[in-house]
N, C-alpha and C positions, 0 to 999 in steps of 0.2 A: 303640123305643130312640132313633130319630132325634128324636122329640118330647121325650124326656127330655133329650137333649143340648141341644136348643134351649132348653128351660125352665131347665135348670141354668145355662147360659151367661147367660141373661137375668138370673138372680138375682145373678151375680157381676160383672156388667158394670161397675157403679159402682166396685167394688174394683179391677178391672183398669185402668180409666181413672186411678184414683188412683195405682196402681203406675207406670203409664206416665209420669205427671207427675213422680213422684219421680225416676225414672231420667233424665228430661229435665232436671230442676233440678240434679241432681248428675252431669252428663255426664262421662264418662271415655273418653279415646281409647285406641287399640290398645296392649295390654300394660299399661295403667294401670287396667283395669277391676276394681280391687280391691274397692272398696265395692260396686259392682254385683254382682260374683261372690259376695261374702259374703252379700248379701241374698238372691240367688237360691238359694244353697245352703241358707240357713236356711229359706226358704219350702218348698223341696222336702223337706227333712228333716221339717219339721212336718207336711207332707202324708202322710208315710209312705214316701217314696222312699229307695232306697239312693242315696247321693250320692258322686260322685267330684269332688274338688277338687285344686287345686295340681298337683303333679308327676304325678298320676294322669291328668290330662286331656291334656296336650300332651307330646310328645317334646321334651325340653329343647333339644337341638342342632338340631332342625328348625324352631324358631321363627325367623322372618325379621324383619328391621328392628327389632331390640330397641332401646329407648332406653338411655341410659347408666345405670350402677349408681346414680350419685348422683341422677339424675332419678327412678329407680324408688324409691329410699329416701325421697326427699322426698315423693313422692306417697303412699307407704304411710302416712306420718304424717298427710297430709291426709285420707286415707280413714279413718284411725283417729279423727280429730277430727270427722268429718262423717257420723256415723250408720251406720257399718258394723255388720254383725252380727259381734260380736267372737268368736263361736264358730267362725267360718270365715274370718276375715281373715288370720291368720298364714300359712296355706298359700299365699296369693297373693303373698307378698313376693318381690321379685325378678322380677316379671312373669309369674308362673305363674297366669294368670287363665283364666277359663272354668270351666264347670260341666257335669257330665253327671248326669242323673237316670235311674235304672234302675228299671223295674217288671216283675217276673217274674210272668207269669200262666200258667205251665205250658207244656204242649206247644203248638207252633204256630210261625208265622213270627216273625222278628225285624224290627221296624219301627223305623227311626231317623228323627228329625226334627231339623232344624238351625234355630236362631234366633241371628242375630248380635247382639252387644250393645255394640259400640264406637261412639264418637262421632267427630266430625271436628274438625280445627283451624280452627274458624270462630268469629268474634266475633259473637254473637247480636244480632239487632235489638232495639232498645228503643223501637220506634215503637208508638204507642197502638193501631194496628190489628193488631199482632202478638199473637195470642191468648195465647201463653205469657207475654208481658209483662203483658197486661191481666189475666190470671188468676193472676199472681204465681208462675209456675214457670219463668221463664227461668233459664238456666244460671248457677250461682254460681261455676263454675270458668271464670274469664275466659279467652277464647280457645279454649274447647272447647264444642262444641254438637252436639246430636243434630239434624243437618241432613239426614239421609237416612232417618229412620224406624226406626232400630234400637231406639230406646226402645219403639216400638210392637211390634217383633218380639219383644223380650224379654218384654213383657207378654202378648202372645199365647201365647208358650211357657208362661208360668206359668198362664195360664187353661186351656190344653190339659191341663197336668199335673193341675190340680184336677178337671177334667171326667173325665179318664180314671180317676183314682183313685176317683171317684164311681161309675163303671160297671165297675170292674175284674172283677167277677164274671161279666161277659158277654164278657170278652176272653180270648183263647187265644194265648199266645206271649209275646214279650218286647218291651218298649218301651224305647228309648233316646232321651231328650230332650237334645239337645246345644245348650248355650248357648256359642256360639263367640266367642272374642276376636279382635280385630284383623283384621276383614274389610277395612276401608279400607286401601288399599295392598296388598291381597291377600296378607296375611302370616300368617294364623292357621290356616286349614283344613288345610294340609299337615301341620302338627305334630300335629293330632288324628288324621289318617289314618295317619301314621307310628307312632303309639302303638298302632294296631291296632283302634281302636274301630269301624271300618266293615267289618272282615273277615268278619263273620258275618251281615251285614244282607241281608235279602231284599227289603225295600221301603224306599225313602228319599224323604222329603218335605221340601221347603224352599220358601221363598217370599220375595217382596219387596213391601212396600207401594209402590204406584206411582200416578202420576197417571192418572185415568180418561181413556180415549181419547175423542177428539171423536166425536160422533154414535154412541157406543156406550155405552149406559147399563147396563153390566154390572159385576159385582163381582169376577169372576175370569176369567183366562185360565189354563187348567190346566197348560200346559207352556211350555217355552222352547227355543230353539235359537240357534246362531250367535254365542254369546258369544266374544269374542276370547281366544285364548291370549295370555299376556303374561309377560314377565320384567322385573323392575325391578332396576337396579344403581346402586350408588355406585362411581365410578371415581376413584382417587387417583393423582396423579403426584408423584414426589419427585425433585428435581434438586439443584443446588448454587448457592447465592447468590454474587453477586459485584457489584462496583461497575459500574453500567451505563455509566459514562463512562470510568473509569480502567482497568478490566480485564474487559471483557465476555467475552473469550475464555476466561476462567478459570471462568466459570459454566456450569452446565447448565440451560438455560432451559425450565422446564415450560410456559411460555406457548406456545412453538412446538409442543410435543407436543399440548397440549389444543386449540389452534386447529386443528391438522391433524386431530385426531380428530373435532372437531365438524363440520367441513366434510365430511369423508368419511362420517361416520355419516349425515348428512342426504342423502348421495348413494348410499346402498345401492340397487342395482337392485331394483326391485319384482319380485314373483313372479307368474308367469303363471297359477298355480293358484288364486289368491285374494288377498284384501285384506291389505295389510301396513301397519304404522305404525312410525315411529321418532320419538322426541322427546328432545331435551336440554332439560330443564326448569329446571335450576339450575346455576350455575357460581360457585365461590368460588376466587379465585386472587390471588397476589401480595401484596406488602407496601408498595410505593411506586414512584413513577415512575423513581427512579434506582437501583433494585435489580433485579438479575436474579432473577426469581421462582424459588423453590425448592420451592413446594408449590402444588398445585391439586387441586380436587375438582369433579366434575360428577355430577349426578343424571340418569340416563337411563332410558328404557323402550323396549322393542320389543314389538310385538303382531303377531299373525297370525290370519287367519280360522280356521285350524286349528292344532292343536299342531305338526304337521309344518312348516307355513309359519313359525310362530313360531321353531322350532328353526333354520330357515334364517337368519332375521333375527338370532337370538342368536349363531350361529356367526360370521356376517359381522361383527357389531358387536364381538365379543370380539377377533377378528383385527385389526380396525382399531385398537382401543385398545392392543393389544400392539405393533403395528408403529409406531404413532405415538410410543410411548416409545422404541423402538429407534432410530428415525430421529435423535433428538436426544440420545441417551445419557442418558436418565433412566430411573428405575425406576417401576413401577406396581403397584397392588393393586386388586382388584375384590371388592366385597362384594355378594352377592345380597340384596336388600332385600324382595323379594316376587315372587309368581308365581301364575299360574293357567293352566288348560288350557281348551280349547274344550269346550262342553257341548252336549248334545242330550237332551232328555227322552224317555223311552220313550213311544211313542204309546199303548201299552196302559194304562199307569198314568195318563197324562194323561186318557185317555178314561174311566177308572174314576172319577177325581176328578169329572169332568164329570157322570157318571151319578149319583153320590152326591148332588151338589148339586142336580141337576134332580129326581131322584125321591125322595131322602131328605129333604133340607133344604127344597127347593121354593122358599123365599123368596130363596135366593141365586141371582142372575142370572148365568148362564154365557155367556161370549162365544161367538160362532160360530167364532172363531179358536181352534183347538186348541193351537197353539204360537206364542208371540210371539218375534220375532227381536230378540235383545239387541244393543245398540250398543256396550256397554262390555265389561268383564271381571269375572269373579266367581270367587272361589276356592272356592266351593261345588262347583265343577267337579272338584276333587280328590276330594271325597267321592262325588260321583255316579259318577265314573269307577271308583273302587275297587269300589263296589257293582256296577256294570254289568260290569266285568271278571270279577267272581266269579259272574256269571249272574243277578244281581238286577235290579230295576227302580228307576228314579229319576226324579223330576220336580222342576222348579223353576218354581213358580207365580207369577203376577203377581196380587196382591190389589189391586183398583183402588178408588180413592176420589178425592174432591176434595182438591186440595192448594193451599196458599196461594202457593206458588212452586215453582220447579224444585228438585230435589234438590241439595244442597250449597250452596244459597243461605242467606244469613244470616236471611232471613225465612221459611224453610221451615216448614211445619206441615201437618198432615193432619186430615181429619175423623175424630174418634175413634169414630164409629159403625162404622168398619171393624174395630175390635178385636174386637167380638163376632162379626162375620161370619168373621173369620179363625179364631177359636177353634172355631167351628162347623164350618168347612171341614176343618181338621186333625182334630178329634175324630171327626167323622162318617166321614172316610176311614179313620182308624185302626180304628174299630169295624168298618167294612165289610171290612177286610183281616183282622181278627182274630176275627170273630164265630163262625167255625167252626174246629175243631181239624183 
């Protein structure tokens, strides 16, 4: 069966590369993935999957960091004009993006896989040595670019869907293929978890295309640990405007509150149990030099090596934001824009992936490192934790290849040979988990 998986993947590899380039060319950022979602839903339906779209994918109120209604409406029209599958576009309106494909193969374990599909707010390079430019698939959506490999993740997911449908008679149990919106800014996974899609999952697989490690010519690290828990906020201050020269005492100056908040946020005492992070990344405030400012907004984030440490940072930060408002008689509002928990792959499942690659696929080179230490944050942690809390196993793999630049750079690209290897890794592992009832 492993050879059949290899052979079938090789047959569809050119098609998968073409799909990746299409997603890259029509890049859509978080909650705007309307065209992307409609095309994924159409492909899955044509393959024979039961497909969930629109409000059936995400819990509406649990979506974080939503764009404005006008922005979503404008992009819906863009998606309609740019090659969407019109059979499935309408349910995505209003930012209800993401798709889940279901394949029921009788009695057995439930396996879920997650593939994120969103792009970043990056202006893509148009240098001659940038392969997407040279091969004419740079983003036509100016200011939005697949600079982190999620176009590859979506394509791998579709390849896995096709392979599994081709071998479904040898599978026992249920498959859930989750195409997740809005991973960037860690905004989308929690809404899928809150909808209940991970509640019955026994095994959970996820991955990220990453730069190959120096002096390690391998294709996969089968597990991860150490991803920072994080919470992202937009904080707003509202005061009272007044003439700065004629009647400053009649105003309530938000500048005083926001300056107090920023200085104190950066001074939060660090935690003895692990790493912490705090950053104020953006500030918008005031109207003019002679006006007491009455509105201000800042974008902040806290992180912690564990979810407990992140909660410490979060509580401290919220207290500072509140007290800075009270000090200067202004009001405030806080919106949660994103979040993630710490993650740790189950050793047993990571080892099982490694064994499948070494003994089943053979041509996929497995790193001697069982679990890679993440340096950032990943909202797949919500999905992993739900599965693990219910007694299941989960892993977050690193699928390694050569990259043209670091992730999130305007000239990022990856070697497309990794797409076929990713399909084989996921498909073979699912088969291994589902080959017996």
